[in-house]
C-alpha positions as semicolon CSV with decimal commas, in nm:
position;residue;x (nm);y (nm);z (nm)
1;M;1,224;0,549;4,544
2;D;1,515;0,644;4,316
3;L;1,328;0,794;4,026
4;G;1,645;0,803;3,818
5;L;1,625;0,424;3,797
6;L;1,253;0,420;3,750
7;F;1,185;0,586;3,415
8;G;1,307;0,340;3,185
9;T;1,383;0,134;2,893
10;I;1,066;-0,049;2,802
11;T;1,100;-0,021;2,428
12;M;0,777;0,077;2,259
13;A;0,932;0,130;1,915
14;A;0,743;-0,162;1,766
15;L;0,414;-0,052;1,917
16;A;0,165;0,109;1,680
17;L;-0,133;0,197;1,893
18;V;-0,313;0,388;1,621
19;D;-0,490;0,116;1,425
20;N;-0,731;0,358;1,255
21;P;-0,565;0,699;1,227
22;G;-0,813;0,981;1,187
23;D;-1,116;0,777;1,298
24;P;-1,298;1,001;1,551
25;Y;-1,457;0,699;1,722
26;A;-1,155;0,474;1,769
27;T;-1,054;0,452;2,137
28;T;-0,724;0,342;2,290
29;L;-0,750;0,150;2,618
30;L;-0,489;0,223;2,886
31;W;-0,552;-0,027;3,165
32;D;-0,382;0,002;3,504
33;I;-0,428;-0,362;3,600
34;E;-0,300;-0,304;3,954
35;S;-0,584;-0,074;4,055
36;S;-0,866;-0,178;3,820
37;R;-0,909;-0,549;3,880
38;V;-1,154;-0,813;3,766
39;Q;-1,229;-1,174;3,859
40;P;-1,019;-1,433;3,669
41;H;-1,319;-1,566;3,477
42;Q;-1,401;-1,212;3,355
43;T;-1,062;-1,117;3,211
44;L;-1,123;-1,192;2,845
45;S;-1,478;-1,054;2,844
46;V;-1,369;-0,713;2,975
47;F;-1,301;-0,566;2,632
48;G;-1,645;-0,641;2,494
49;N;-1,807;-0,495;2,803
50;L;-1,596;-0,180;2,782
51;E;-1,688;-0,138;2,418
52;N;-2,058;-0,177;2,498
53;S;-2,024;0,101;2,755
54;L;-1,861;0,330;2,500
55;T;-2,158;0,284;2,268
56;T;-2,386;0,447;2,526
57;L;-2,226;0,774;2,415
58;D;-2,242;0,695;2,045
59;R;-2,289;0,360;1,877
60;R;-1,988;0,425;1,655
61;Y;-1,734;0,422;1,940
62;Y;-1,514;0,114;1,960
63;L;-1,187;-0,003;2,118
64;S;-0,884;0,001;1,892
65;R;-0,713;-0,328;1,822
66;T;-0,403;-0,247;2,029
67;K;-0,441;-0,191;2,403
68;L;-0,182;-0,104;2,669
69;L;-0,192;-0,299;2,996
70;V;0,051;-0,198;3,271
71;G;0,105;-0,364;3,608
72;N;0,198;-0,692;3,770
73;L;0,161;-0,954;3,498
74;N;0,159;-1,229;3,761
75;L;-0,180;-1,124;3,899
76;D;-0,420;-1,418;3,914
77;Y;-0,653;-1,273;3,652
78;I;-0,371;-1,188;3,408
79;I;-0,112;-1,466;3,421
80;P;-0,332;-1,746;3,274
81;Y;-0,423;-1,532;2,974
82;H;-0,094;-1,384;2,850
83;H;-0,119;-1,558;2,512
84;E;-0,487;-1,480;2,454
85;L;-0,445;-1,117;2,560
86;R;-0,160;-1,068;2,315
87;S;-0,277;-1,272;2,017
88;D;-0,656;-1,246;2,033
89;H;-0,705;-0,902;2,188
90;G;-0,399;-0,708;2,070
91;C;-0,280;-0,624;2,421
92;V;0,068;-0,488;2,488
93;L;0,161;-0,619;2,835
94;V;0,405;-0,407;3,035
95;N;0,528;-0,579;3,351
96;A;0,550;-0,326;3,635
97;P;0,499;-0,505;3,968
98;H;0,529;-0,304;4,286
99;R;0,868;-0,305;4,462
100;F;1,046;-0,329;4,126
101;R;1,250;-0,062;3,950
102;Y;1,334;-0,005;3,589
103;C;1,692;0,070;3,494
104;G;1,719;0,358;3,251
105;E;2,097;0,405;3,256
106;L;2,300;0,363;2,938
107;G;2,473;0,028;2,925
108;C;2,248;-0,123;3,191
109;N;2,193;-0,488;3,106
110;N;1,907;-0,540;3,348
111;V;1,581;-0,392;3,231
112;V;1,410;-0,491;3,553
113;Q;1,576;-0,470;3,894
114;H;1,446;-0,587;4,229
115;S;1,427;-0,312;4,489
116;W;1,601;-0,429;4,804
117;N;1,574;-0,100;4,988
118;P;1,307;-0,074;5,258
119;P;0,995;0,115;5,152
120;R;0,992;0,484;5,226
121;P;0,697;0,663;5,390
122;F;0,583;0,830;5,067
123;E;0,586;0,510;4,861
124;R;0,261;0,337;4,775
125;P;0,216;-0,025;4,661
126;Y;0,142;0,061;4,299
127;D;0,396;0,339;4,264
128;V;0,602;0,171;3,992
129;A;0,309;0,064;3,775
130;D;0,158;0,412;3,792
131;R;0,480;0,586;3,699
132;I;0,558;0,349;3,416
133;M;0,209;0,410;3,276
134;L;0,261;0,785;3,305
135;Q;0,595;0,762;3,126
136;Q;0,462;0,549;2,843
137;V;0,156;0,769;2,791
138;K;0,374;1,079;2,763
139;Q;0,595;0,901;2,510
140;L;0,296;0,790;2,305
141;I;0,152;1,143;2,308
142;F;0,482;1,280;2,182
143;E;0,496;1,022;1,904
144;R;0,124;1,062;1,816
145;R;0,057;0,690;1,853
146;L;-0,272;0,715;2,039
147;C;-0,625;0,724;1,900
148;D;-0,818;1,048;1,936
149;N;-1,010;0,896;2,229
150;I;-0,849;0,746;2,539
151;L;-1,018;0,516;2,789
152;L;-0,812;0,521;3,109
153;A;-0,899;0,243;3,352
154;S;-0,747;0,344;3,685
155;D;-0,844;0,468;4,030
156;D;-0,521;0,657;4,078
157;S;-0,553;1,034;4,099
158;D;-0,183;1,059;4,008
159;F;-0,307;1,031;3,652
160;S;-0,478;1,370;3,684
161;S;-0,182;1,547;3,526
162;T;-0,177;1,292;3,244
163;V;-0,548;1,344;3,177
164;K;-0,491;1,719;3,156
165;L;-0,191;1,665;2,929
166;L;-0,396;1,447;2,696
167;Q;-0,678;1,701;2,685
168;R;-0,435;1,985;2,613
169;N;-0,319;1,780;2,316
170;R;-0,681;1,752;2,196
171;Y;-0,749;1,397;2,306
172;T;-1,088;1,303;2,447
173;V;-1,038;1,120;2,776
174;F;-1,280;0,873;2,930
175;I;-1,215;0,735;3,279
176;A;-1,326;0,404;3,428
177;A;-1,280;0,408;3,806
178;S;-1,426;0,253;4,118
179;S;-1,648;0,436;4,364
180;N;-1,338;0,486;4,581
181;A;-1,170;0,713;4,326
182;K;-1,144;1,082;4,409
183;P;-1,434;1,278;4,256
184;R;-1,204;1,559;4,142
185;Y;-0,995;1,311;3,941
186;V;-1,299;1,142;3,785
187;G;-1,448;1,481;3,708
188;L;-1,157;1,569;3,479
189;S;-1,278;1,321;3,220
190;N;-1,507;1,393;2,930
191;N;-1,719;1,101;3,049
192;A;-1,667;0,843;3,321
193;W;-1,790;0,499;3,417
194;L;-1,800;0,293;3,732
195;W;-1,534;0,027;3,669
196;D;-1,693;-0,245;3,883
197;L;-2,000;-0,235;3,658
198;M;-1,842;-0,134;3,330
199;S;-1,595;-0,422;3,331
200;V;-1,848;-0,701;3,388
201;A;-2,157;-0,817;3,205
202;T;-2,426;-0,554;3,172
203;T;-2,686;-0,531;3,444
204;P;-3,060;-0,579;3,375
205;E;-3,203;-0,264;3,220
206;L;-3,410;-0,052;3,454
207;S;-3,748;0,093;3,375
208;P;-3,763;0,475;3,342
209;E;-3,930;0,496;3,684
210;E;-3,663;0,284;3,855
211;S;-3,386;0,471;3,679
212;E;-3,526;0,812;3,771
213;D;-3,574;0,712;4,136
214;I;-3,214;0,597;4,181
215;L;-3,070;0,869;3,963
216;F;-3,220;1,168;4,139
217;K;-3,151;1,032;4,487
218;D;-2,782;1,037;4,404
219;V;-2,802;1,374;4,236
220;Q;-2,889;1,538;4,567
221;N;-2,531;1,481;4,684
222;H;-2,391;1,702;4,406
223;N;-2,076;1,492;4,398
224;L;-2,118;1,187;4,178
225;F;-2,416;1,126;3,951
226;L;-2,539;0,786;3,838
227;A;-2,685;0,768;3,489
228;F;-2,844;0,446;3,369
229;S;-2,836;0,372;2,999
230;H;-2,875;0,041;2,817
231;G;-2,835;-0,139;3,148
232;L;-2,499;0,026;3,213
233;V;-2,416;0,259;3,497
234;L;-2,215;0,572;3,431
235;V;-2,070;0,772;3,717
236;L;-2,038;1,137;3,627
237;L;-1,986;1,475;3,784
238;P;-2,241;1,756;3,723
239;S;-2,131;1,904;3,391
240;A;-2,036;1,566;3,244
241;W;-2,367;1,418;3,357
242;L;-2,577;1,687;3,189
243;T;-2,349;1,684;2,885
244;Y;-2,414;1,311;2,852
245;F;-2,794;1,349;2,847
246;W;-2,799;1,639;2,603
247;R;-2,551;1,467;2,370
248;R;-2,775;1,160;2,367
249;A;-3,081;1,377;2,305
250;L;-2,914;1,554;2,013
251;S;-2,796;1,227;1,856
252;L;-3,150;1,087;1,874
253;G;-3,318;1,402;1,743
254;I;-3,493;1,494;2,069
255;E;-3,546;1,869;2,127
256;V;-3,268;1,932;1,877
257;D;-3,242;2,311;1,912
258;I;-3,244;2,305;2,292
259;A;-3,012;2,004;2,303
260;R;-2,759;2,177;2,079
261;Q;-2,761;2,490;2,297
262;R;-2,740;2,299;2,625
263;L;-2,468;2,069;2,496
264;R;-2,258;2,368;2,393
265;F;-2,317;2,528;2,734
266;W;-2,221;2,223;2,943
267;I;-1,919;2,137;2,733
268;G;-1,798;2,493;2,784
269;R;-1,884;2,478;3,154
270;S;-1,674;2,164;3,206
271;A;-1,366;2,353;3,090
272;H;-1,391;2,599;3,380
273;S;-1,308;2,555;3,747
274;P;-1,603;2,483;3,981
275;S;-1,775;2,790;4,123
276;S;-2,044;2,876;4,376
277;H;-2,299;2,889;4,092
278;D;-2,253;2,522;4,001
279;A;-2,519;2,385;4,236
280;M;-2,781;2,630;4,111
281;E;-2,698;2,560;3,746
282;V;-2,717;2,186;3,804
283;E;-3,053;2,217;3,979
284;Q;-3,186;2,422;3,689
285;G;-3,046;2,168;3,443
286;I;-3,211;1,877;3,626
287;T;-3,542;2,062;3,646
288;E;-3,534;2,125;3,272
289;L;-3,460;1,759;3,198
290;R;-3,758;1,656;3,409
291;K;-3,988;1,916;3,257
292;L;-3,905;1,805;2,904
293;R;-3,914;1,435;3,003
294;I;-3,575;1,388;2,837
295;E;-3,480;1,072;3,024
296;R;-3,804;0,890;2,939
297;R;-3,784;1,003;2,577
298;L;-3,425;0,879;2,552
299;W;-3,534;0,546;2,692
300;E;-3,824;0,520;2,447
301;A;-3,599;0,618;2,154
302;S;-3,336;0,360;2,248
303;R;-3,608;0,094;2,268
304;S;-3,747;0,181;1,925
305;N;-3,398;0,162;1,770
306;Q;-3,329;-0,189;1,898
């Protein structure tokens, strides 16, 4: 693909993504609609479900009014809702279907050009949408038009560099991805969710016993961890998983001194590259959670606050 024609002239000058500047709980949604799909009847309910998932971290989190959606706008779950997405949900729709190119040359009258060349071996179906998203995110970072928190809905590990760029610029990055996403990519996020469950209506809430049984079966793999909270399923890597539980404990006043120490430790640990000590530290962390009955106490506290 001729990248010189790709990075282009989608004008974002009128776009003001920061609806609440300085609000530490406002979250900008960046949705790669090519890779993170929903059923047509679920399209307009996605935003409420995403916001409910954010509140499992802290009830004050919310999606900002303006959201960026990039991909093929003719997808069956997008095309019927263009008007509602723009007017009712504040979505900025960027059309980037695969096998299209964007003309970035001065004096070029065609913003979008069909690609007539045969696909090359290194090209992937969603190459254009991914790269357009990358380009727009970098522009928005430069212009400081993003909220302090970013929810990136995409399976594509090509966004790894963008996640790192956002974090270097002091943004908090959440990722919503399917179970097919690469663990290393998902693990870059501050917290992550399983898209297939985050994007739809919440599942029935599990009892502490059911939650613990499923949770610790998955923990044995030391790859992806499933945490159940308020009927939602979060998919996390080790440090993010333990960070999640201790942050919840601290916010609810459970074992405050220990929670503060452990939260500081796991936040610091997530900033370092994985090491041979990770498995042992995770095992110790899980054992401590069980000993202090943190999961059950979180569940009881969430029930009493309802």
